[in-house]
N, C-alpha and C positions, 0 to 999 in steps of 0.2 A: 074577394078573399083577402084577409089580412096579410100585409107584407108583400103584395103583388104589385107589379108595375109592368108597363108595356112600352119599352123604349122604341122610338120611331124607327131607329135604324135596323130593328129586327122585324118590322112589319113585312109580311110576305107579299109578293105579287100574286095575281090570280092563280089559283091552284086547280086546274081543270080535273085533276085526278080525285079531288075531294068528293066528287059525286059517287065514287065507288066506296067511300068509307061506310063502315057500319052505321046504321041510323043512331044519331045521338053523339057521334064523334065530331068535334068541331074542326074547322079548317085551321084555326089559330088557337093557341093556348094563351092563357094569361101568364106572362113571364114573371119569374121570381124577383122580389126586391129585398130578400133577406138571405142569410147564409144557411147552409145545411145544419149548422149548430142550432140556430133558432127553430128550424123545422123539427130537429130531434127533440129539443126541449118542449116544444108544443105537444108532440106525440106522447112524451113521458107524462106531461101534466094532464092530458086528456084521457089517455088509456089507463094510467095508474096501475091497478091490480090485474089488468088483462095480460095474459102471457105474451111475452115478446119473443122468447127463444125456447127451443126444446132441443136437448142434446142427449141422445140415448135415453129418452124418457124423462129426463130431469128438466123442469121448466124454470124460467127466469121471467119475472113480471117486468113491465115497463118501468115501474117504480124502482125495482131492484137494479135494472139495467142503468137507469139514470144515476143511481147512487154509485155504482161501480165506475161509471164514466167520470163522475166528479172526483172520485178517489184517484183514479189512474191519471187524470189530468194534473192533480196536485202532485202526485209522485213524479211525473215528467217535469213539472215546473221546478221541483227540487233538484232534478238532474241538470237544470239549466236550459231546458227547452223553452224557446220564446217564439214569438210570431215570425214567420218566414223560415224558420229552421226546418230542415228535412229530417223526418224520422222514418226509418226503414221498418216495414212489417214483413216478416218472413214466416207466415202462418198458414196452416190449412183452415178450412171452415171449422170454427169453434166459437164458443161464447167470448173468449178472450179477444178474438179477432174483431168482433163487433165493438167491444169496449175500447180496444186500442184505437180503432179507426176514429171514433168520435172523441176520444180523449185528446188525440193529437190535434184534431180540428178545433176543439174547444180552446186551445191555446193560440189559435191562429197559425199553427205550424202546418207543414205539408206532409201528407202521407205519401210514402214511396212503397208501392206494392211489389213483392217479389215472390216468385215460385219457390216454395220451401224445398223442392226437390232439386234445385239448381246445385251445380258443383261449385267448388271454390272459385274456379276460373270464371265461370259465368257470373257469379255474384260480384267478384272483384271488379270486373269490367264496369258494372253498373255503379258500384260504390265509388269508384274513382271518378265517375261522372257526376253523381249527385252530391257526394261529400257528406252524407249523413253521419253525425257523430253519436247518435243514439239508435240502437236497433232493438226491436222486440221480436224474438225468434222462437219458434218451436224448438224444444230442447234437442230434437234430433237434427236440427239445422245449425245448432250452435257451433259444432265442430268445424263446419265449412268456413265459418267466419273467423274462427280462431287460427285457421291456417293462413290467413292474410299475413303479409309482412307486418311486424310489430307496429311500425309507424302508420300503417293504413287501417288498422283495426278500429272499430267503433270505440269511442271513449267509454261509453256505457252500453252494456249488453244485458238485456232482460230476457230470461229464459222462461218459456211457458210450458208447463206440464199439463197435457190435456186431461189426464186422469183427475185433476183437481175439479174439473167441471162435470165429471161423471156422477150418476146417482150414488147416494151413500150406500144403498143396499148392495150386497154381493152379486146378486143376479140382476141383470139389466132390467129396467122397468118395461122394456119392449117385449119381454117374454121369450127372449132368444135362448137357445140351448147354452149350457154352461161352457161347452167347448168353443162355441162361436164367440162368447163373451171374452174368454181368455185370449183367443187369437186376436181379437180386436184390441184389447187392452195392451197386449204385448207389442202390436204393430204401431201403437200411437204414442209410445213414450221411449225415452232414451236418456242417458246421463248428460248433464250439462254443467261440468265443473267451471269454476271461475266466472260465474255469471250471476247476476242478481235474480233471485226467484220472483216470479210474477206477484206472489202474495206480498212480498216486501214492498213492491211498487205501490200497492193499494193501502199500505199501513199508516200513511201519514196524514189522514183526514181528508176533508173535501176542499176543492178549490173554492176560493172566495167568489160568491155569486157576482160581485162587481168586477171581477177580472175581465179585461177587454175581450170582446168577441170579434171574430173576423168579419169583414164586409163581404157582400154578395159577389164582388168582382175580384176578391183575393184568390190566390192560387190555393187549391185544395189538395190536389193529387198529382203525382208524376207517375204515369204508367208506362212501363217499357214495352216497346213494340218494334218490330222490324220495319214498320211503316211501309214505304213504297219500295225500298231497297236496303240491302246491306245490314250492318251491325245494328243491334237494338238501340233505339233512341228513346229518350224520355219525353213522352207526350204530356204537355202541361194542360191540366183541366182545372178550371176555376169552380168555385161554389155555384156560380151562375150556370156554367156548362152542365154540371152534373144534376143540379136541381131542375134545370129545364128539361133534361132528358127523362127524369123521373116523372115530371108533369106530362110530358108527351106520352110516356108509357101508361100513365094513369088515364089519359084521354083515350088511348087505343083500347085499353081493357075496360071499355065502357060497361058499367054495371057492377064493377068490383066495389065492394062495400068496406067501409072502415070497420076494423076489429072483427071482420067476418072471414077474411081470406087466410088460408094456410099455404105458405110458400115453402116448397121443398128446395133447400139450398144444396143442390148437388153439383152445380157448376161452381168452380172455385171462385172465391171472392177476390182473389188477387187478379183474376181475369176481368176485363172491363164489363162483360156481359153480366157476370155474377155480381160484381160490385154494384152496378146500377140497379139490377133487379132486386137484390136483397137489401143492401145497405142504404139505399136511398128510396126507391119506390116502396119496398116492403115496409120500411120504418115509417114513411109518410102515411101509408094506408093503415098503420097501426095493426099490421097483421102479425101472425105467428110464423116465425122463421124456424123451420125444422132443419137442423144443421147436420150435415154429413161430411166428415173429414175427407172421405173418398167415396166414390160411387160403389155400392155393393147392393145387388138385387135383394139379398136376404134382409139387409137392414132397411131398405126402402119399403119392401112389402110388409115387414113387421111394423114399421111406423104407420103404414096405411091403415092398419087395423085400429090404431089408437087415435091418430090425428090425420084423417084422410085429406090429401092434398087437394087444393082448388087451383093453385098456380103451379104448373109443372113444366118448366122451361129447360130445355136440354139440347144436346146434339143428336143427330140421327141414330148413331149406334146405341146410345142410352135409351132412346125411345123403343128401339127394337128389342133390346135385352129386357127392359122392364115389361113390355107387353107379352113377350114369350113366357117369361117367368110367371107373370100374373095368370095367364091362361093355364099354365101347367099346375099352379098351386091353388087355383080357384079364388084368387084375391081380386076384389072389385077395384076398378079404376074409374068408376062412374062419377066420382067427385071432381075429377080434373076438368075444370071449365076453361082455363086459359093455358094454352100450350103453344109456345113459340119455339121453333127450331132455328138455330143459327150456327155460324162458324164454318159450315160446309154445306154442299148441296144436299137437298132433302129428296131421296128417292121415292118414287110413287109407291113402291111396295111397303115402305115404312109407314107412309100416310095411311094406306089401306089397313095395315095391321093395327096401328094404334087406334084408329077411329072405330074399327070393328070391336075392339076391346073396351075402349073408354066411352064410346058414344058421343064424344065431343069432337070439335074441329082441331086439327093440327095444322098450323100455318107457318110458313117460312118468312124469316125476316133477314135484314142485312144491316151490318154496321162494321165499325172498326174503332179501335181505341181512340183515334183522332176525332171521332164523332160521339164520344161519351157513353156508349158506342152506337146506339140504334138510330138509324136514319130512314129506313124503309121497312115496310112490312105488309103482309097480306091481311086484309080485313077479317074480322071474326064473323063472317057471314057466308052464305053459300056462293057469293060472287067471288070468293078467293080464287086464285088461279095457280094450281100446282105447277111446279117447274119454274115459276118466277119468284123474284124476291119481293114482289108486291109493289106498292106505291109509296111516295114519300110520306113521312109522319107529319102531323100538324106542325105548322110554322117552319117547315123544311122545304127548301127549293132544290131542284136539280136541273142540270142541263147536260146534254151529251154533245161533246165537241169532237171535231175531226182530229186525226193523228198526223203528225209530221212524218216525213219520209223515214225518219229514224225509228219511228214506232215507239218512242220513249216518252213523249210528252204531248199533252193536248195542244192543239193549235189555237184554241179559243173560238174558232168558228163553229157554230152549232150545225150538226148534221141534219139531214132530212129525216122525218119520222120513219122509224123502222130500220134506219141505217146504223151500222155499228160505229161506236165512238167511245171516248173515255168519259166515264161518269164523274161529274163535278157536283159538289154539294155545298149548300149554304144554309145556316140556321143558328139558333142560339146555343146548340150543343156542340158546335165546331170548336176545336181546341185552339190554344193560343200560340202553338208552335212547339218546337223541340227544345228541351232544356240545354242550354249552352251550345246550341247548334244552329246558328242563323243560316248557314248554307243549306242544310237540309230543310229548314223551315221555309226558305225561299222556294225550294222545289215543290213543297207540298201545298203551300198557300199562295194564291194569286194576290196581286196588290189590292184587289177589291173584295178579298175575303172568301173566295171559293176554295174549297178543299179538293185537290186532285186525288182521286181514290186509287188510280192506277188500274182500275177494272174497266174492261171493254164490255159494253152492254148494248142491247137494243131495247127500244121502248115502243110499245104498241099505242094505238090512238087513245086508249083509256089511261095511259100512264103506267101500266104494269111493265116491270123492268126485268129483263133476263140477262144474266151474266154469260157472255160467250167466250171470254178469254181474260187473261190477266197480264198486264204489262209488268207487274212487279216480280213475277216468277217465284213468288213464295209458294212453299209447299204447305198445304193445310192438312194436318194429320191429327185425328182425335180432337178436333176443334181448336188446335193451337197452330199458330203460324211458325214455320221453320224457315229461316233465311238460308238459302243455299250458300251464300257467301260466307256465313258464319261457320257452317259445317265444313265447307271447303278449306277455310283458314285453319281449322283444327286438324283435319285429316292431312293437310299439306305439311304439318310439322312432323309427321311420322317418317322415320329414316328411310323406309322402303317405298314411299310414295313420291313419284316425280311430278305428276300432275293429277288434278282431280276436278270433276264436274259433278254437281249435285242437282237433282231435279225430282219431281214428283210423278208417280205413276197412279192414275186414277184406279180406284177400287170399284168393283161392281156394286157394292152396297153403300157407296158414298165415301167421300174423303179420298185421301191419297196415302201412299206409302213413300218414304224417303228412299231414293236410289242414288248410289254414288258410282260413277265410272272413274276408274283409276288407271293411270299409266305408272307402272312400277319401275324402280331403279334397276339398272342392269344387274343380272344375277340374283334377283329377288323373285321368289314364288309367292303367289297369292294364297294366304291362309285366311279365308273370309271370316271364319269364326273367331280367330285370334284378333283380327283387325277390328271386328265389331266389339269384342271385349275391351280392346284398347280404347275405343271410342266411348264406351260406357263409363270409363273412369274419368272422362274429360268433358262430357256433356250430358244433359238430361236425357232420360230414356227415350222420350218421343222424338228427339232429334237424331238419335243413332240410326244410320241407314239400315233399312230392313234387308236391302240387297247391296252388295258391293261387287261390281263387275269389272273385270280386267279388260282393258282395250290396249291396242298397240300404239295408237296415236289419236289425236283429237283435232277436229276442224278448228281453224283459227281465223281471225280477221287479219287484215293487212298489218295491223299494229301488234299482232301476236296474241290478242286476247282470245281465250277459248270461247267458242260459240256454243253456249250451253244449250240453246234451243235445237241446234243441229245435232248435238250429241244425243239429246233426248229422242229426236225423230229417228235417228239411226238405230238406237238401242231398243226402243219400245217394242218393235215386232218380235224381238228375241226374248223378252222378259215374261 
């Protein structure tokens, strides 16, 4: 394949689990020797008039997408963006997100993805870290940036109005009721004063074709994650990392055809899973990306009638809601060939429901932002094993190491088969470390390049891996990681809260809910609703505790540190 290379230092050792792969899936991929920009430009050249994007029924061809990327890149160049600069994207799934992503990369600059629902405080923490001077934001997110202290605001702020990408007709091309159309349009736009309109960014012509492109090992993306512990950190992913993971996904979805696949972009593209699935794998396969700014069963089922999905990757609650709605409304899901669940455990009842409606396999995978993100998966064949996260992807190695007495870090000594230990990963998709954070990088990466995942697993003789616990104590809710430390830090600033411990409570249908135990200041009474409302003003909705429970005291270590695990064990029976 043109532009591919196989560096010796990424050649894998023998992979005994490869015998369980779907027939045709290789143990090794051919690794990339070019950047994502060159990959994108090849897809534009080859796919031409084939549709690349669909947004509420309006389609954009690969040729049109390439033109818009060239225009946006030139607009960013006029704003002073150059190779190595960070450019913040604060966007839901929309055509402008795809354009902005590749326009930034075209200049050799670095995309920094952000959740557009983040509060000012959450965004400010990340901006202070990465230092982006240019931001491209959904118009509803602009106000959060403008609340930064004047000296910390981006020098250039580009506002994106999603309605500009809607179909020109008054009634959506999906055939939705007028009421639903109006509700959707209202929810997706807002005022954005004192910001450059997106249209203006594209008004300055196309970037010179001779303008330098990035190299395969240049930094492409900084994705913020809670990592193994604590406050969000910026995981550095190169073109090589992201392109490799796209190729690994391509190998795993054996049989997927160029210009034949329709991918439903319901996972957010600011999340690592959505970014790789749609922005790299989907573009490489020259597929059609059907974009949804947020998950809505009515919108999904309406789109299924016009452009039936072949790739439908999601989290368990979305699979369940989609299947139930499809059964109720008589909409076929039989086109869905490739369905991977991630971000939380996949309950058996969701698998049974989805497969009864779609007729295809629903398999579970595993990954993290630090692995671009996918590292393990169940094969697309009857040999898949429900309840496990599958086996390592092609060109990916794993080992399971024992735990030190502290239970915080792997000891480096591999455990016997079937024994629990910390999962370590190595492969071309493993990140380069955390931006401006060598201390945390040293905790996450060993000297010889293994990524400590912080997950405790067992592995059966065939390589199928099961997560049994987490060292990192993150709460996974709705497919997103919530750092207990981050929520505790915010709750701790409330005048009435003396101490706080945050943890997750498993839900019967998969995932967890965030729970906070609080010790109140003397003379203060708990008003749970008011305290949760206070939290909503200071953190994204999925981080807000679903329950806040008052306790009189909390167990502590000899050094006075609250023992979060013991708090959880004591409270769970009462919740």
